[in-house]
VEXDREN-2710 file (C-alpha; in Angstrom, 1 decimal):
% VEXDREN-2710
k/r/px/py/pz
1/MET/133.1/157.4/102.4
2/PHE/129.6/157.0/100.4
3/TYR/128.5/153.4/100.9
4/ASP/125.4/151.6/100.1
5/SER/124.6/148.1/100.0
6/ALA/122.2/148.7/97.1
7/LEU/125.4/149.7/94.9
8/TYR/126.1/146.4/95.2
9/ASN/122.5/144.3/95.2
10/ASN/121.8/146.0/92.1
11/LEU/124.1/144.8/90.0
12/ARG/123.6/142.2/87.2
13/GLU/124.8/138.6/87.5
14/VAL/128.0/138.4/85.8
15/ASP/126.6/136.3/83.1
16/ARG/123.8/139.3/82.3
17/ALA/126.7/141.4/82.5
18/SER/129.0/140.0/80.5
19/ASP/125.9/139.7/77.5
20/HIS/124.5/143.5/78.2
21/PHE/128.4/144.4/77.4
22/GLU/128.9/141.9/74.3
23/ALA/125.8/143.3/73.4
24/ARG/127.6/146.3/72.1
25/ASP/128.2/146.9/68.6
26/ASP/132.1/146.4/68.7
27/PRO/133.2/146.0/72.4
28/ASP/136.9/144.9/71.9
29/SER/137.2/148.7/70.4
30/VAL/135.5/150.8/73.7
31/ILE/138.3/149.3/75.7
32/ARG/141.0/149.9/72.8
33/SER/139.4/153.5/73.3
34/LEU/139.7/152.9/77.4
35/GLU/143.0/151.5/77.0
36/THR/144.3/154.8/75.5
37/LEU/142.4/156.7/77.7
38/PHE/144.9/155.4/81.1
39/ARG/147.5/155.5/78.9
40/LYS/146.5/159.3/78.3
41/HIS/146.3/159.6/82.1
42/SER/149.3/157.3/83.0
43/VAL/146.7/155.7/85.1
44/THR/147.9/152.1/84.3
45/ASP/149.4/151.0/87.2
46/THR/146.9/151.7/89.7
47/LEU/143.5/151.4/88.0
48/GLY/142.0/148.5/85.3
49/VAL/138.8/149.0/83.8
50/ALA/136.0/146.0/85.7
51/LEU/132.7/144.7/84.6
52/LEU/130.4/145.7/87.1
53/HIS/128.3/142.7/88.5
54/ARG/127.9/141.0/91.7
55/HIS/128.3/137.2/93.4
56/PHE/125.4/137.4/96.2
57/GLU/122.9/139.8/97.7
58/LEU/124.2/141.8/101.2
59/LYS/121.8/142.6/103.9
60/PRO/121.8/146.5/104.5
61/ASP/123.9/147.3/106.7
62/GLU/127.0/144.4/105.0
63/VAL/130.0/145.9/102.4
64/VAL/132.1/143.6/100.7
65/VAL/136.0/143.2/101.8
66/ASP/138.7/141.5/100.7
67/LEU/141.4/140.0/102.8
68/ARG/143.7/138.3/101.5
69/GLY/142.0/136.4/98.9
70/ILE/138.8/135.5/100.6
71/ALA/135.6/137.8/100.3
72/THR/133.0/138.0/102.9
73/PRO/130.3/140.9/104.1
74/TRP/131.7/142.9/106.8
75/HIS/129.7/145.3/109.2
76/ILE/129.4/148.7/107.0
77/SER/130.9/150.2/110.5
78/SER/134.7/148.9/109.3
79/LEU/134.3/151.9/106.9
80/LYS/134.1/154.8/109.0
81/ASN/137.9/154.0/110.2
82/SER/140.8/154.3/108.7
83/ASN/142.7/152.4/111.6
84/TYR/140.5/149.1/111.7
85/GLN/140.8/146.9/114.9
86/GLY/143.9/148.6/114.9
87/ILE/145.6/146.2/112.3
88/GLY/144.6/147.7/109.4
89/ALA/142.5/149.7/107.0
90/VAL/140.0/149.1/104.9
91/LEU/140.2/150.6/101.4
92/PRO/138.4/150.9/98.0
93/LEU/138.5/148.0/95.4
94/SER/136.3/148.0/93.0
95/LEU/134.0/151.2/91.9
96/MET/131.7/152.6/90.1
97/LEU/130.7/156.0/88.3
98/ILE/127.4/158.2/89.8
99/GLU/127.2/161.3/89.0
100/GLY/130.7/161.9/87.5
101/GLN/132.0/160.9/91.0
102/PRO/133.8/157.0/91.6
103/ARG/131.7/155.1/94.3
104/ALA/133.1/152.1/95.9
105/TYR/131.0/148.8/95.7
106/GLU/133.5/146.5/97.0
107/PHE/136.2/146.9/99.4
108/TYR/140.2/145.2/100.7
109/PHE/141.5/145.0/103.8
110/ASP/145.4/146.8/104.1
111/MET/147.1/144.8/107.1
112/ASP/149.5/146.2/107.5
113/PHE/148.9/149.9/106.5
114/SER/151.2/150.2/103.6
115/ARG/148.6/151.8/100.7
116/SER/146.4/155.0/100.7
117/PRO/143.3/155.0/98.8
118/VAL/144.0/155.4/95.0
119/GLU/143.7/159.4/94.0
120/ILE/141.8/159.1/90.4
121/PRO/142.5/162.5/88.5
122/LYS/139.1/164.6/88.0
123/ASP/140.0/164.5/83.8
124/PHE/140.3/161.3/83.8
125/ILE/136.7/160.3/85.5
126/SER/135.4/162.7/83.0
127/GLU/136.6/161.2/80.0
128/TYR/135.9/158.3/81.1
129/GLU/132.4/158.8/82.1
130/ALA/132.1/160.8/78.4
131/ILE/133.5/157.2/77.0
132/LEU/130.6/155.1/78.9
133/ASP/127.7/157.4/78.0
134/THR/128.9/157.4/74.6
135/HIS/128.3/153.3/74.5
136/GLY/125.6/153.2/76.9
137/LEU/127.8/151.1/79.6
138/LYS/127.5/153.7/83.0
139/GLU/125.2/150.7/84.2
140/THR/128.1/148.0/83.0
141/LEU/131.3/149.0/83.1
142/GLY/133.5/150.5/86.3
143/LEU/137.0/150.7/87.9
144/ARG/139.5/148.4/90.1
145/VAL/142.1/149.2/91.5
146/LEU/145.4/147.2/91.1
147/ARG/146.6/146.0/94.3
148/THR/149.3/143.2/94.6
149/THR/151.3/141.2/91.9
150/ASP/147.6/139.3/92.2
151/ASP/146.5/141.8/89.6
152/ARG/150.1/142.0/87.2
153/PRO/150.7/139.6/84.8
154/GLY/152.4/136.7/85.9
155/GLY/149.7/136.4/89.2
156/SER/147.0/133.8/87.9
157/THR/144.8/133.1/90.1
158/MET/140.8/131.8/90.5
159/GLU/138.1/132.8/92.1
160/TYR/134.9/130.7/93.5
161/SER/131.6/131.8/95.1
162/GLU/130.2/129.4/97.6
163/ARG/127.4/131.2/99.2
164/TYR/128.3/134.5/100.7
165/ALA/132.1/134.1/100.3
166/THR/134.5/134.2/97.2
167/PHE/138.1/132.4/97.7
168/THR/140.7/133.2/95.2
169/ILE/143.5/130.4/94.9
170/PRO/146.3/130.2/92.5
171/MET/145.4/128.6/89.0
172/GLY/149.5/127.2/88.8
173/GLU/150.1/125.9/85.1
174/LYS/146.3/126.0/84.2
175/LYS/144.6/127.8/81.3
176/GLN/141.4/130.0/80.9
177/SER/140.6/127.0/78.5
178/ASP/140.5/124.3/81.4
179/TYR/137.8/125.6/83.2
180/THR/135.2/125.6/80.5
181/ASN/134.2/121.8/81.3
182/ASN/134.0/121.1/77.8
183/GLY/131.6/124.3/76.7
184/LYS/129.4/123.7/79.6
185/VAL/130.5/126.8/82.0
186/ARG/131.3/130.3/80.2
187/VAL/134.5/132.2/81.1
188/ILE/133.5/135.3/81.3
189/LYS/136.1/138.4/81.3
190/THR/135.4/140.5/84.1
191/THR/138.7/143.4/83.8
192/TRP/140.7/144.9/81.4
193/ASN/143.9/145.9/83.1
194/PHE/146.6/147.7/81.0
195/THR/149.8/147.3/82.8
196/GLY/151.7/145.7/79.8
197/HIS/153.1/148.0/76.6
198/GLY/149.7/147.3/75.0
199/ASP/148.2/144.3/72.7
200/GLY/145.7/146.6/71.1
201/ASN/143.1/143.8/73.1
202/GLY/142.7/145.0/76.2
203/GLY/145.9/145.0/78.2
204/SER/148.5/142.5/79.1
205/CYS/145.9/141.3/82.2
206/SER/142.7/140.0/82.7
207/HIS/140.6/138.5/85.7
208/TYR/137.9/136.3/84.3
209/CYS/134.9/134.7/85.7
210/TRP/133.6/131.1/85.3
211/HIS/130.4/131.1/85.3
212/CYS/128.4/127.8/85.8
213/GLY/125.0/128.6/83.9
214/HIS/123.8/125.1/83.8
215/CYS/123.6/124.4/87.8
216/GLY/120.8/125.3/89.3
217/HIS/122.1/126.6/92.4
218/CYS/124.6/128.7/90.4
219/GLY/123.8/131.9/92.6
220/SER/125.7/130.8/94.4
221/HIS/128.3/128.9/93.0
222/GLN/130.5/130.9/90.1
223/TYR/134.7/131.1/89.7
224/CYS/136.8/134.1/88.5
225/ILE/140.3/133.5/87.0
226/CYS/142.7/136.4/86.9
227/HIS/145.8/136.0/84.5
END
């Protein structure tokens, strides 16, 4: 499996990534085009569109791995064995396209060996890359593997980062607007999933980052919401 920590470190911070995407002529039409492509290739249950971004900086021998909602840097040796420590496997979670190939920059830990790496159709990748090229978005949008009910409607969660870890917790009854702190923070959309029947506005499930842009320590203090 090809991996280099530079894949992660070279990504934009979430607010800059969002600004770059929103600066396109019509970002909503891009998402609608991608939704059509996802449905054409029947990958809506396994993949979503990801806004490429990073939460912190990794050392050369580190990789981000999510274990039951807590994502931290692991040693890259964890990627070399499909049976890690005899208790599970590290599998791709977030991917970017490099020269026509999907390359993972974030991973998750499957503790019960119940899953395999998602197989992505080559024709889908070619068409996906062509759309990104057309809009100048190859360094802005990637792919997100859908793993559990947390990625689906009804699995609302909030993710926040502190130093070199991100934590995902249930949102409960709170809404996206509850996290804007009267407009002092940005709630940034970072994933578009199309697991529903299609609403013409980017699907039925989304993932958001709550970015505290006015804080001096913001580099290690950002939040995400999935709902």
